[in-house]
N, C-alpha and C positions, 0 to 999 in steps of 0.2 A: 543415695539411691539413684538409679538410672533416670527415673522420671524427673527428679529434681535437677539433675545435670542437663537433661534435654530442655527443661523449662528455662534454666539460666542462660544456656547457649541461645535459645530461641529469642529471649529478650534482647541480648546483645546484637544478634543478627537483624532483628526488626528495627533496631536503632542505628543501623549502618556500621556496626562495629566489627572487629576481627576476633575470631576465636582460634584457639590452639586446641586441636582435637584428635582423638585416635580414629583411624580409618581401617579399612580392610587391608591396607598395605602399611605405610609408615605414618608417623604423626604428621598432621597437616595444618597449615594456616588456612582458615576458611572465612568466607563472607558471602553475602547475598550476591549471586552471580548476575543479578539484574540491576545492581546498584553500581553505577560507574564510579562514584566517589569512594565507595568501600573497596572496589577493585583497585583503584589508584593507591589506596593505603597499603594494600598487599605488595604492589610493585615497590613502593617506597621502603617498606619494612625490609624486604628481601634485598633491596639494592639491585633490582632486576630490570633489565631493559624491557620496555613495553613490546618490542618486536617478538619477544618470547611469549607465546600465548600460554594460557593457563588451562588446567583441567577442571571440568565441571562434574559434580556427582549428582546422580538421580537415584531414586529408590525403586524405579520400575521402568522397564523398557517401553511400557505403554505411553510414557511421557515424552519419548524421543521426538515424536511428530510435532510437539509444541516448540521444539528448539532447533529442529533440522528441517529444511525445506523438503528434502526427498530422502527418506530413509531406505537404503537398499534392503531388500527382503532378506538377504543372507545375514544381515546384522543380527537379526533375532536369533538365528541358529548359533552364530558365533557367541553371543552372550549366554545363551542357554547351556551350551556345551563346554564353555571355557572352564578349565579346571582351576586356573589361577586368576586373580584379578586382571581384567582386560580393559584397557582404555582404547576406545576406537575414535580416530580422528575422522570426522565427517565434513564434507563440503556443505556450504549453504546454511551456516548458522543463522538463527533468528531469535528474537525475543530475549536476547541476553545483552548485558552491558557491552557497548561497542569496543571498549578497551580490553575485554576478556576474549574477544574474537581475534584470530590471527589475521594478518594483512590480506591473506588470500581468501578470507571469508570462512575458514574452517574452524572447528572447535573439537577438542578432545573430550569425550564423555565416557564416564565409567558408571555402570549400574552396580551399586554396592549392596552387599549381602551382610554387612556388619551391623550388629544389633543397635549400637548407639547411632550410627549414621542413618540407618533405616528409620528409627523413631524420630530423629531430629528432622529429617527430610519430610516425613509424613506430617509432622506438626507444622513445619515452616511453609510447606506447599510451594516452594520455589527451589530451583537448583542452587547448589553450593559450590563455591570455588574451593578447590583443594590443590594446594601446592606444598611441596616438601617444606618442613619447618626448619629451614636453614637460610643463612645469608647466601645470596647467589654466588656460585663458585666454590663454596665450602661443601664438604661431604654431607649427604643427607643423614639425619640421625637414625640410627638403628633402633634405639629405644628412647623413652622419655628422658632418661638421664643424660643422653647425648645432645639434647637441645641447648643451644647457646642462650646465655642470659639476655642478649639483645632481643632475641625472639620472644623469650618468656616475658620480658618487660614491655615489649612492643605491641602485644595484643591486648584486647580489652577483657578477655576472659580465657583462663586456662581450664579446660574441662577436667574435672576430677574423676576420671574414669579410666581404668587400665594403665594408670601411671606406673604401677609396680609390675606390669607385664614385661618380662625379660625375653620373651620370644622375639627373635630377630626376624622381622618381615622384610620382604624385598619390595621395591617399587613395582608398579603394575607393568605388564607387557603392553606396549603401545603399537597399534597398527593403524595405518591410514587406509580407509575404505572409500573407494570412488563410487559415485552414483551407479555405475554399471556393474559393480560387484568386484572389480579388480582391487587387490589389496597388496600393500607392502608393509613389512615390519620395520618400525622405527627403533624399538627397543624390545629385545626378547628377554 
C-alpha cells in the first residue's frame, strides 16, 4: 500500500538514512536535504564529487521561499505551465545542508506532481534530495531493473512502489533562472 511505503521511507529519512524511490522522472536516491551527514552518504554512494550539486524536490511552489532568498516571479509561471518535469536552478539557496548547495550558492529545485513523492514530502515536511540512482559516470537507469546492485545495497530502504513500471521516463529539463528573470537551459 502507498501509505505503508510512505511511512517506511519517512522513518528512514527521519533517521538520516538513504532511500531509493520512484519520482516523476527516473528512480532516485534520496535523503533529507537539510541533513549534511545524509547528503554526504549520497555523494559517497554515487562516487560523485561534491562540486556537482544535487537536486532538491518540493511538493509545492509555495515552499520555494523557505529555501531560496529571492524567487523570481516568473518561476511560478514556469512551474505551472511546464508540460514535463522541470528543475529550476535558483541563486541564493538557504536552509539546506551546505553540501547540497553548489559552490556559487545555487540549488536546483523541482516541484513534483508524482503521487508517492507528493505524499512523502507532505509527511516529511522537509525537502528531499533527488539524484539519479546510478554510480557517477554510469548511465542513469531507465527502469527499476536497470539499477546497479551497488546502489540497491547501498541505500537503507528501497521503496516498494512502481518497481514493475516499465515506462521509460527521462530526466527533467534543467534551467538556470537568475533573480532578474533571465534564464538559460542546462539540459533540455
